[in-house]
Every structure is written in C-alpha cells, then in structure tokens.
C-alpha positions, 0 to 999 in steps of 0.5 A: 234118490238121496240127491232128490231128498236133499233138494226137496228138503232145502238143498245145501242149506241143511246141516250134513247130520240132518241130511243123513237123518232124513236120508235114513228115514227115507231109506227105512221107508224103502226097506219095509218090503224086506222086513216081512218076516218080523212080527206084526206088532214089531213092524207096527211099532217100527212104523210108528217110530218111523212116522214120529221120526218123519214128523220130527224131521218135518218139524226140523225142516219147518224150523230150518225154513223159518230160519231161512225166512228170517234171514230173508226178512233181514235182507230187506235193507237193500232193495236191489239186493232183495230183488236179486235174491227174489229173482234167484228164489223164483229161478230155483222154485221150478226146479225144486217143484220138479224134484219134489214132484219126482220124489212124490211119484217115487213115494206113491210107487213105494205106497203101491208096493206096500199095498200089494205086499202088506195090506195090514199096514194100509191104515198106518200108511194112510195115516202117515201119508195124510200127515205128510200131505197135511204138512206138505200143504201147510208148508206150501201154503206157508211158502206161498203166503210168505212169497206173496208177502215178500213180492208185495213188499218188493213191489210196494217199495219199487212202486214207492221209489219209482213214483217218488222219482217220477214225481220229482222228474215231473215237478222238475219238468213242470217247474222248467215249463212254468219258468219258460212260460212265465218268461215268455209271458213276461216278454209278451207283456213287455212288448204289449206295454211298449206298444201301448205306451208308444200308441198312447204317446202318439195319440196324446201328441196327436190330440194335443196338436189337434186341440192346440190348432183348434184353440189357436184358430178359435182365438184368431177367429174371435180376435178378428171378430172382436177387432172388427166389432171395435173398429165398427164401433169406433167408426160409428162413434167417429160418425156420431162425433162428426154429426155432433160437430155438424150440429154444433156448427149448425147451432152456432149459425142458428144460436142467435135464432134459437137459444133453446136449440143451442141448449139442446144441442149442448146437452146432446154434445155432452151425451155424445162425449160421454158415449165416446168415453165408454167406447174408449174403455171398451176398446182398452178392455178388448185390447187387454183380452187380445193380449191375454189370448196371445199369452195363452197361445204362447203357453200352449205352444210351449207345452206342445214343444215340451210334449214333442221333445218328450215324444222324440226322447221316447222314440230315441229310447225305443230305438236304443232299446231295439238296438240293444235287443238286436245286440242281445239277439246276435249274442244269443245266436252265437251262444246257442250255436256254441251250445249246439257245437258242445252237444255235437253237430251230429246227435242220435236220440232213441224213442221206444214205441209203446207196447204191452209189457207181456209182448215186450222183450226186457229192456232198461234205460239208464239215465244221464245221472247214472252214467260216466260217458255223458250219454243215456244207456239202453240195455236190451235182452234177447228172449228165448222161444218159450212161454211167458211164465218161463221167461219171467223165471229165466230172464236173468240166467247167464245164457241170456244175451244182453246188449247195451247202447249209449245215445244222447237222449232216450225217450221211454214208452211214456214220452209224448211228442211234446217232450220230444220237441223240447229237445228238437226245438233247439235245432229248429232255432239253429235253422232260423239262425242260418244253419242247415239242419237235418232231422231223420226218423230211422227204424223198421216199419211200424216203429212209430217214425211217421207218428213222430214226424208227421202226426197232424196234431203234434208231430215234429213237422207241424210243431217246427213250423209253429215255432218258426212263425212264433219266432219270426213274429218276435224277431220282427221287433229286431228289424228281421224280415223272413221269407219262408218256403216249403217243399215236400217230396218222396224218394221211391226206388231212387226216383224223386216224386213231388208230393205237393202236385195235384197230378201226383198219381198221373205223373208218378215216376214219369217226370224226372226231377234233377238235383242241381248243386251250386258249389259256389253258394253251396245251395241245392235246387230240384227241377220242376218241384213245387215250392209253396210260400208259407205265411202261417203255421195253419197252412201246414195241415193241408200240406201234410194232408195232401202229402200223406194222401199222395205218398206211396205205400205198399203191403208187406208182411211187417205192416199192412200200410208200410211206407216204402219211400223216404219223405223229405219236407224242406223248409227254406228260411231267408232272413234280412235285417234292415238295421244291420244289413245282415242276411242269412239262409237256413234250411230245415230238412225233416225226413221220415226214412222208409222202413229198415227191415231186412229182406228175410224178415219182411218176406217180400218178392217181386216189386216189393223186393226191389223196393226193399233193396233200394231202401236198404241201399239208400240207408246204407249210403246214408250211414257211409256218408255220415261215417266218411264225414266224421273221418278226417282222413277221408278224401272222398264223401260218397254223396252220389251213392243214393238220391237221398245223400246227393239231395242232402249234400250241403245239409250233412257237411260242415255247415250243418247240424244233424239229428237222427231219431232211431225208433224202436219197437220193443215187441218180442217179434221185432227183437232182431230188427230193433237190434239192427236199428240200434247198432246202426244208430250207434255207428252214427252216434260215434261219428263227430263232424266238425264245426258248422258255419252259418250260411 
C-alpha cells in the first residue's frame, strides 16, 4: 500500500520525510475502525485533524507538482530533449493512472467499511471525500491543461522546424529546376537564333542573286534595244544623207535650169546636216549611258562577291561551332560516365509508399547531411500487436526492435515520380552514351512497383522515352543519328511471353522464345520476339496499354490484381556520328519485378504456389548474380539459374550500370515483408561492380 501511495503522489520525486507524512496520513485513515472505543467528540476532532493534514499534504503535493512543471518549462531549451521527456512522461502516465485507480478502489473499500461501522462519521467522511475528489479533479484538470499546452508547444516547434526545412528544401529544388530550365531555354533559344541567322543569310544571298541577275538581264535587254535604236537612227540618217547627196547631184545637173530649186535643195541640205549633228549627240549620250550601266553591273557583282564571302565565312564559323559542340559532347560523355562510376555502377534507391499514419509502422529517414557513410538511412521499428493508443505510449520502450538500413537515396511518402526521375535520368543518359543500363523495381505485391515503373502519365518508362527523344533531337545538331527500337516481354513461370503481339492470349506459353547470346559482340537476341521501331515518345502510351492488357495477373491474398510475372521493357539505342565516324550501341532495360512476398504470407496453393516458387527462385538468382559480380574471386557467375538473369547477362556485367528500386509498404500488416525487401536490397547495395565500358 505504501508503494501505491508513493506512486500516486509523484513517485521518487518527493522527499522521504514528505513520503512518510503522507504514508502516516493514509495509515491513520486505515486505522479508524480500531478506534471505536474513543469518545465521539475526540474521534471527530481526530478526523478533522486528519482531513486538515490530508489537505495540507495535498497542497504540498500540488506545490511539488508545480515545481516539477516549472522544471519542465525550463527544459524547452532543446527540442530533442523535450521530446524525449515528453515520451517518457507519456509512457509513465498510464502506469500512474493504473496505480491511482487501484488506490481509489482501496479507498472506496475503506469507505464502505467506515459506513458499516461508523454511521455517525458519514457526513465528515462525505465532506472529506468531496474535498479529496475536488482536489483530485483540480489536479487532473491542471495536469491535462499543462500537458495539452506542452504538447501544443512541442507540435508547434516541430511543425515550425519541419516547415522551415521543407521550405528550404523546396526552394533549393525550385532553384535547381529553374536554373536547369533557364539553361535549357537559353540553349534552345541559341539554337533557334542560329537557325534563324542561317536561314536569313541564305534568304538574303538568294534574294541578292536573284535581284542582281534580274537587273543584269534588264540592263542587257535595255542596252540591246537602245543599241538597235541607235543603229536604226544612224542607218536612217545615212539613208537621208544619201538621198540628200542624190538630190545635190540632181540639183547640180539642173542648176542651170532652175536656180530656185538649187536654193531650195541647198536649204534642205543644211537642215539634213543639222539633223545629222543631233543624231551624233544622241549616239554619244547613249554610249555614256551604256558605260554607266556596265559600271553599275560591275559594282553589283562586287557586292555579290562580298556577300558570298560573308556567307561562306558564316558557314565555316557554323561548322567550327558544331565541331566545338561535338568536342564538348565527347568531353561531357566522359565526365558523365566518370560521375556515374564515382556514384557506383550498382546503386539502390528506396521508395516508401504513401500510407495513413495510423496504419503505418514507425519509420524515420536520416538525410545525407546527417550521416558519415555517404548514404541516407531508413530506421524502422517493429510494432507489437496492441491497440493504437498503447502503441503511441510504448513505441520507445527498450523491447521494441529497431532496424537500420543505408541506401544511396531514399524517397519518402510525399515524393513524386517526377522527383524520382530526376535521379534516374542520369542512367538514361548513360544508355544514350552507349552503355547497358538496368533499372529494377523490387518489393512485395502492392508496394507501388508498377506505378513507379509503368504509370502511363508519369512512370519511369514514358518519362525515359520522352527524355531519349528530346536528347536525340539535340544531338542531331552534333551530327548524331539514332535508331531506336523497343521490345516488351514478360517472364512467367520461367517462360518468356511476347507482350506486344496481338495473339498474346492465343499463344500464351505455346511459343518457346529462345535467348541467344553473341559472345564476340556481347549482344543478346530473343527468337520470334516482336521488335517495334520507335520514332517519337507518343508511341509508348499505346505500347504500355497493349502490354498492360496482356500482362498475366492472378489473385492472391496480398492483392486482388497481383502481378505474377516479371515485365521487361527493352530499348535498344544504336547511334552513328557522320562527322567523326564514331558509333555506339546502348541498351536500357526497365524491369518491373514480380511481387517478392513469401509463400506463408501470400497463402497461395496449386498453380499460384508454383508461380510464387518460380518468382522467389528468380529473385534469389538475381541476388546471387549481383553478389557474384561483386566478388572478384568468384570464378563462375550463375546467369543460367533463371531466365531473367540469363536474359540480362550482358546488362549486369562489367559494361553495365544497375539501379534497384526497393519499394516498401509501411503498413503494419506488411512489416515482415518490408523488412525482408530492405534486407535483400541492402545485400545488393553492399556489392561493388567494376568500371563499365562503352559498347
């Protein structure tokens, strides 16, 4: 009973002397039945004294609690320390309430004894109980109000720091995104200006050529016309002079006959001579005009030659600029590959599926800035099988198991596919540069793998194809030409099925597609598999629609439409540079792995059991291959242990870059499956593959 009393009145925080007084007060209240032989007035006086003592003890207790609350107030200097104390207080409150309830039960039992033995003390006992109850209510109200205020202050500070961190992170992302968009827009604007200048110069040269040729032709035509007119005038003048001479001869013959006619002919001769002088002046003027036109034509020819030289200089400058861009692109490829090698040719990202907080097991993400091993950390805690309220109070007890995992990047529930693709886009660029790239999504059924990889609006497949064609358009300026082809297949029960054929359901598991490797060229082909030429990003939506319609699905206890097969979308990229003669071959494998749940968890039988066994065998083989690749002492890589690893033989080795996405469901029911997924991903993340070489 003394232990219960000590606990109810504040535990070890009260001084020993005060504990003794309170204990004596309770002992005196329990010893009342033994004092029946004393006079009633003395008993009443003792009861009043005891009540006063109890009230005094309660006041002391309240003062003690106020002192504790003041100590709590001073602890607000550090948010983390405050949160720790808050959780400690919350953990102890249920125990205190339980002990207090036991104490109240015992007190009520004593009251019932008092009522049976001492009826005359009912009024005093009732009054005392009422006072105790009022004090208790006051204390509980005071305690609850203080706890509410404390919780509100903690939540306000936590929200404030979280919002500030989130705002800074959002500002940083917006700045990076804005800078990237500005650079891309500037590059696009420069390309447009360059094309516009080239077109403008070509148009000006063409127009000047046309105008010069037209003017020269017009000048030549005018010159010939004027020359013919002058010749005609000269011939007419000569004819007139000849006629005049004839007339003069006639006049000389007839001069003796008619002096008037001689005079008349003499006058006509003078007039003809004057006309001849005018014709000579006109001829001279026409000659000067023709000379001026010839000089004008020469000036125009000179201007045309200058424009032609400027145009040729612009063409030469453009060619030099393209060569410079080609050199920069080559240097960029080398630096990009070096950066990817520094990051690691095999990386593991983690994505946490959105889930209601009330249904989630406790987890915490530690950012790169807070770690020393160059990785982001995810800490998860196992949840006992109890109600949510008890979980909240007991979540930091020592018997709760915690697990810590480190990955290259961790995306929380709020992360979008766009944020994820910002990281993946670097590997898509590596495929364009001529490397083999594999991107997996791994995790249990319903953890968000297919949404991440194949969502038609913003999944990794449509975003990757869009980026590929945007980069191809830019690389055309640097003399690169690309041939892009796509294949989409599934591996179901170790059988390969073509997801792009219209007769998919008809030929399901009937056509035996064979995997063939060319060890010299290190290439892989699949017999009778549909290959689709890709010319633009819009074609991918119809490809995804066809594949999703055909893809094998079956019902399990984990998900009503659980994907029971691996889907593999293969993009082949063949490139040739007409300027340098360089050629590359890259391959991008985008893989949505089947659900990784255990047989005991998915509760399947029959055909579904066989599916799950094949899936788990395939996933285990994938892990064995990756670990063997990282073990330099390993003499044998077990590619043939599954169809998936055999298909990806040349996309997992030395000339490849691999990214595994482990998708995690934080639902309490999925804790064990999520834990297994994280352990498998950690095993892969601890593997280091050698440097990749370009195809």
